[in-house]
N, C-alpha and C positions, 0 to 999 in steps of 0.2 A: 906262529900265525897259521900254518897249514893245521896245525891240531884243533884250533878254535873253529876253523871252517867245518872240519870234519866232525867235530862235535855237533855244531850248528846244523849242518846238512843232516847228518844221521837223525837227529831229533826232530827236524821238519820232515824228513821222510816217515819216521814213525808216525807223527801227528798225521800227516796228509793221508797216509793209507789207513790208518785207524778210524779216521772220520769217514773215508771212502767206503770202507768195509761196514761201517755201522749204517751209512744210508743205503747201500747196497741190501743189507740184511733186511731192512725195514722194507724195501720196495720189492725185493724179489725172493726174499728167504735166505736162509743160510745154505751156502754151497761149499764144497771142499776147496774150491779155488779161492774163494774169499777166506775161509779159514787158514788157508795156507800162505797167501800174500801177507796176512796181519802177522802171522808167525814170523816169517822169513825177514820182513822189514822190521819189526820190534828186535829182532835178533842181531840186525845190523847195529842198531841203536845200542843195545845192551853189550854187545862185545867192543864197540868203540868206547863206551863208558868204562869197561873194566880195563881196557888197555891204557887208560889214564894213570893206573896205579898198578902196575906190573911187579911181579917178584923178582923179572929179570928182563933183559932185552930179550930172551929168547921167548918168554911168556908175553910180552907185547907184541912180538911177532906173529906167534901163534893167534893170538885174538885178532889181530888186524887181517891176518889170512882167513880166519873163519868169518869175520865181518865182510871181506871182499866175496868169499863163496855164497854168503847169505843174499849179497846184494845182486848177485847174479841170478840166484833162485827168485827174487823178487822180481827182476825183469822178466824172468820167464813166465811167471804167474801173471804178470801184467800183460804180457803179449797174449796168452790164453784168454784172459778176461776181454781183451779188445777184439780178438778174433771170434770171440762167441757173443759179442755185442751187449756185454754186460757194462762196458764203460765206453765213454766218448773218445773220439780220436783226440780231443783237447786234453783230457784227463791223462790219457794214455802218453801223449808226448809230453806233459808236463812232469808226470812221474818218472817218465824214461831218461829224461834229462837230467833230473835230480839224481838218480841212480847213477848215471854216467859221471857227473861231477865227482860224487862220492867214490866210484870205483876208481876214477883216475888218481884222486888223492891217496886212496889206499894202496894202490900199485905203487905210487911213488914212495909212500912211506916204508911198504914193505922193502922195496930195493936198497933204500937208505939204510934200514935197520940190517939187512942182510950184508950189505958191505961193511958196516960196523962190526958185525960178527966173526967176519973173517979175519 
């Protein structure tokens, strides 16, 4: 069940951020922050997807840890976009909350896998 939510949320994050970035690029032009948040959010989705078919538990753990790191990076770029008035507070809070849900699931999954590897 947790894995299904993780896939769902990570895909949702990639879609929401991609749509936001497309809109921002049309309105304000392409900025480094927009490119970076697009890259980090899509990396969350890609690594979660790859973790579904790992070569080993250690491989799965590695992919999930990378996804968690990219999720934190996405939140950092999100804060910067909000602080520089690129996005509204509502957009900021919605995406930040989604990142938080993903991060909690990833952290829990990493702990479970680490315990299994011991």
